[in-house]
C-alpha positions as CSV (number, residue, x, y, z in Angstrom):
1,M,31.9,71.8,-59.2
2,I,33.1,72.0,-55.6
3,W,29.5,71.4,-54.4
4,I,29.2,68.4,-56.6
5,R,32.4,66.8,-55.4
6,S,31.4,67.6,-51.8
7,A,28.0,65.9,-52.2
8,I,29.6,62.9,-53.8
9,F,32.3,62.7,-51.1
10,N,29.5,62.9,-48.3
11,I,27.4,60.1,-49.9
12,V,30.4,57.8,-50.3
13,F,31.9,58.8,-46.9
14,F,28.5,57.9,-45.0
15,A,27.9,54.7,-47.1
16,W,31.5,53.6,-46.5
17,T,31.5,54.4,-42.9
18,T,28.3,52.4,-42.5
19,V,29.7,49.3,-44.0
20,V,33.0,49.7,-42.0
21,V,31.0,50.0,-38.7
22,V,28.8,47.0,-39.6
23,V,31.8,44.8,-40.4
24,A,33.8,46.0,-37.3
25,I,31.3,44.4,-34.8
26,P,33.4,41.2,-34.7
27,V,36.4,43.4,-34.3
28,L,35.0,44.6,-31.1
29,A,35.8,41.1,-29.7
30,M,39.5,41.4,-30.7
31,S,42.2,42.9,-28.9
32,E,42.7,46.7,-28.5
33,R,45.6,46.6,-31.0
34,A,43.3,45.0,-33.7
35,M,40.7,47.6,-33.1
36,V,43.1,50.4,-33.4
37,A,44.5,48.9,-36.7
38,Y,41.1,48.5,-38.0
39,A,40.2,52.2,-37.1
40,R,43.5,53.4,-38.7
41,G,42.6,51.7,-41.8
42,W,39.3,53.3,-41.9
43,S,41.0,56.8,-41.5
44,R,43.4,55.9,-44.3
45,S,40.5,55.0,-46.6
46,V,38.8,58.3,-45.7
47,L,41.8,60.2,-46.7
48,L,42.0,58.1,-50.0
49,L,38.5,59.1,-50.8
50,L,39.2,62.8,-50.2
51,R,42.1,62.5,-52.5
52,V,40.2,60.7,-55.3
53,I,36.9,62.4,-55.1
54,C,37.8,66.0,-53.8
55,G,41.3,66.2,-55.0
56,L,42.7,67.0,-51.5
57,R,46.3,66.6,-51.1
58,Y,48.5,67.2,-48.1
59,R,52.0,66.8,-46.9
60,V,53.4,66.4,-43.4
61,V,56.1,68.7,-42.2
62,G,58.2,68.3,-39.1
63,R,57.5,64.7,-38.5
64,E,61.1,64.2,-37.5
65,K,60.5,66.5,-34.5
66,V,57.8,64.5,-32.9
67,P,59.2,62.8,-29.8
68,K,59.4,59.0,-29.4
69,G,56.8,57.7,-27.0
70,G,53.6,59.5,-26.0
71,F,52.7,63.1,-26.7
72,I,49.8,65.5,-27.0
73,I,48.7,67.0,-30.2
74,A,46.9,70.4,-29.7
75,C,45.1,71.9,-32.6
76,K,42.2,74.3,-33.3
77,H,40.0,71.8,-35.3
78,Q,39.3,74.0,-38.2
79,S,37.5,70.8,-39.7
80,A,37.0,67.1,-39.2
81,W,40.0,66.4,-41.3
82,D,42.7,66.9,-38.7
83,T,41.0,64.4,-36.3
84,I,41.1,61.7,-39.2
85,A,44.6,62.6,-40.4
86,F,46.2,62.5,-36.8
87,F,45.0,59.2,-36.3
88,C,47.0,57.8,-39.4
């Protein structure tokens, strides 16, 4: 069952990302803030796809310890998930 769900997710992910990229072309002419908001929306939609199709659930622990302002996240990148999740 895991292989089937993974295959379905990959098909939906690449199809959805293709649509998002094509629709994003006009967004490139907008402000940086608009582009970041658009990209954040894409990353949230991917996390939603992961939850619905693959059943992936997660929780954030220690968010209150993140400092105000700029900071650096250093992680080992075990998968592409953390890159998408950190953008949200």
